[in-house]
N, C-alpha and C positions, 0 to 999 in steps of 0.2 A: 471484372465482376466479381472476382474472388474476395479483395480486399475490402470493400464496403461492405460484404456479407459476412466476413472476419471479424471486422470492428464492431459490427451490431451485434454479433453472438457473442464477443467478450464482452460488451457495456451490460448487455441483458443479462449475461452468467453472473456478473460482478457487480449488478445494479446496487446492493444493499450496501457495499463497501464503497464503493463510488459517493453515494451519498453521503456517508459517514464522512469520506475524505473531504468532499466539497463543505459541508458543515463547517468543520473546522478550518477548512483555510479561510473560511469566509470571515473566521472569527479572529485572523492573524497568523494561525499555526502555519508551520512550512515543514516541506520535507527536508530529512538529512541522512545523508548516509551514515550508516551503523555498523557498517562491515556484516560479515555473515554471523547471523545472529539466529539461534533454534527459535524455533515458531512455537508457540504457547498456542494451547485450543482456548478458545474464546476472546482471543485478541485480534481486532480487526487489521489485517494484513493480506497482501499478496505474496503467497509463499510461493518458491521454488524448491521441488524435490531433487535433492542430490544424495544418491546413494541410499534411496527410497527413505531419507529423513527430510521432514520441510525444515525450511529457513527463509527468513526475509533479510533484506538488506538496506531497506528504508524506514524511517519512522517519523511520524509528526510529533513535532515539539512546538510548547507553546512559544509566542515571542520572548516572554522572559528567561525562558529555559533552554535556549535555543543552546548549541555547543559551540566551542571556538573553532574555528577553520584553519 
């Protein structure tokens, strides 16, 4: 019972971000790993707090601007 509730709470709390991400994925954007990057206010992302500082690890890239792997 815990996991379905946790997933629903995550989706509800991050609804704006998930809608933003889906909109761009529908346009061909893809998620790519960018490493530990300091999070900037106003930029849509799911952040991780490390040592009380926000970071993100993945970023959306347009189809023509994807990084080489």
